N, C-alpha and C positions, 0 to 999 in steps of 0.2 A: 807290334801286334800282328798276329797271324791273319793275313788278309785272304786266305784261301777259301774261307767260308766254312771250314771244318773245325777251326780252333775255338777255344773258349773265349768269347769276346771280352770278358771282364778280367782276364788274367792279369794284365798290368795294373788295373785299378784295384783289384783285390790285394795284390802285393803292396801297392802304394798305401792304401787306406788301412788295411788290416795289420800291416807289419811296419813298413818304413816310417809312416807318419803316426804310428800308434805308440804313445809314451809308455804303455804298459808292456810293450814287446820290443822296444828299441829305444836307445838313447837319442832322442830327437834333438838334443842340444848339440850333437855332433854333425847335424845336417847343415851344410854350408849354403851361403847365398847363391853360389854357382849351381848347386844341385837343385835348389828350389826354383831357380830361373829355368833350368832344363825341364823341370816338372811342369811349370806354367806354360812353357812353349809347346810341350807335347800334348797337353790336355785337349785342345780343340780337335786335333787329328784323331785322338783316341775316341772321343765322344762321337765324332762323325762316323768313324769306322763301326762303332757299336750300332748306330742307327742304320747304317747300310746292311750290316749283318742281319738285323731283324727283318728288314725289307726283303732280303734274299730268302731267308727262311720262310717268311710268310708267303712269298710268291710261289714257292715250291710246294706249299701245302694246299690241298684242295677242299679240305673239310673244315668247317668253322671251329669245331671243337679242338682241332690241332692248332689252329692259329691262336685260339684263345689260350691254350696251354703255354705256347711259346711266348706270347705277349705277356702272360702272367708271370712267367719266369723272369723276364727282363724287368718287369715292373717291381717284383719283389727284390731282385738283386740291387736295383738302383735305390730302393727305399732303405735297405739294410746298409748299403754303403754310405748313404747320406746320414743315417743314424750314427754309424760308427765314426764318421768324420766329425760330426757335431760333438761326440764324446771326446774325441781327440783334441779338438780345438778348445774345448772348455778347460783343458789343462795346459794350454800354451800361454806364454806372456802376451798381454794384450797388444803390445806393439812389437814390430819386428817382421822379418821376412817370413818366418814360419807361420805366424797367425794370418798374414796376408795370403799366403799360399793355401792354407786351409780354407779360408773364406772363398777363394777362387774355385777350389775343388767343389765346395758345396754349391756355388753358383752354377757351375757347369752341370752338376748332377741334377739340380733343380730344372735347368733348361732342358736337359735330355728327358727328364721325367715328364715335364709338361708336353713336350713334343710327342712322346709315345702315347701319353694319355689322350691327346687330341686325335692322333691318327688312328688309334685303336679303341676309341671310346666304347663302341658297342661290345667289344670283347672284354673290356675291363670294368664295365659298369657294375658288375656284381661284387667287385672287391672294393668299391668306393667307400662303403660304410666302414670296412676295416681300415682305410687311410686316415679317416676322421679320428678313430680311436688312437692310432699310433702317434698322430700329430698333436693330440691334446695333452696338456701338461697341467698338473696340479702343483701350485707353488706351496712349499712347506717353509715354515718359519725356523726350522732347525737347520743346522749345518749338515753336510754329508756324513761327517763322523757321528754326529748325534742321531741322525736317522739310522745309521748302522747299529748303534747301541740299542735304540728303541726296538728295532726289528729283531735284533739278537735276543732281547728279553722276551719278546712275543713268541719267538720260535722256541725258546727254551722251556716255556710253560705251555706250549702247544695251543696258544691262543690263535695262532695262524698255522695251519698245517700244510706242509709241503714235503716232498720226498727228501729234500736236503735244505740247509740254510742257503746254499748258493742258488738253488732253484727258487726259493722264496724271494731272494734279492733280484734275480733276473726277471721275476714276474711283476715286481712292484716298482723298483727303483727307476727304470726307464720312463715311467709315467710321472715322475716327480721332478721339480726344479727347486732351486733355492734362491736366496737373494743374490748370491754371487755367481751361480752357474745355472744356465738354462738347460744344459744337458749334464746328467750325472752318470758316472760309470758305476755299475753294480759292484765291480771288483774293488773300486775305491772304497765303497761303503763296507765291503767285507774286510778289507785290509785294516780298517779303523778298529775292528773288533778284536784284532789280535793283541793290541796293547792299548787299552782305553785310557784316555787322559782324564784325570780327576775332574777337571773343570767341565768337560763334556758330560760326564756322568752327573755332576751336580745340576747342570742345565736341564738334562732330561728329567731328573727327579723333581726339579722345581715345576716343570711343565706338567708332569703327571699329577703333582699335588694340586696345581691350579685346575686341571681337568676334573679331579675328584671333587673339588669345591664347586665347580660349575654344575656337575651332575647332581650334587646335593641340593642345589638351588632350583633345579627344574621342577 
């Protein structure tokens, strides 16, 4: 990591979470035990360096609105990395070095997040209500594939209007969870609509029929 104070403090974490540990952008099955060990060993130093960088930047700023802007950038970056890492880990095998590494990344991000929130409470208070929304999840009884089919149908008949189907998924799917996954990738939901399984279509149709019956009984 660039320790000069002028580099992007999240460079290594961005590469790690968004690409190296992202099953949608990299074959994570090729990641070795040795590599995950190196990642785990490097995490504490990277997190400490990010905290120091924020302190240095805040110390050099003399107006509250500038400190608020900088702290807000850090706050947002950490939350987005945390969200992406949770999506990544939801696609890992539940046992093994990769899942353990993902959990550790999330734990370190949470710790850094809490540290920054405590130190810069007055600057970040205004965004606290937006934290609550992003962390809330609605559990859905359908699978990821079935959710994708249902939203595809709603999009095709303009029941839900967005600039594109991808934008619709990005706006809705991150706020949902299923019985199997706490975090859902909107890209996974989209990919399921390219080739729909007959069983998934039948489940969605059965649910819609049940919903229609419930509405008639109201």
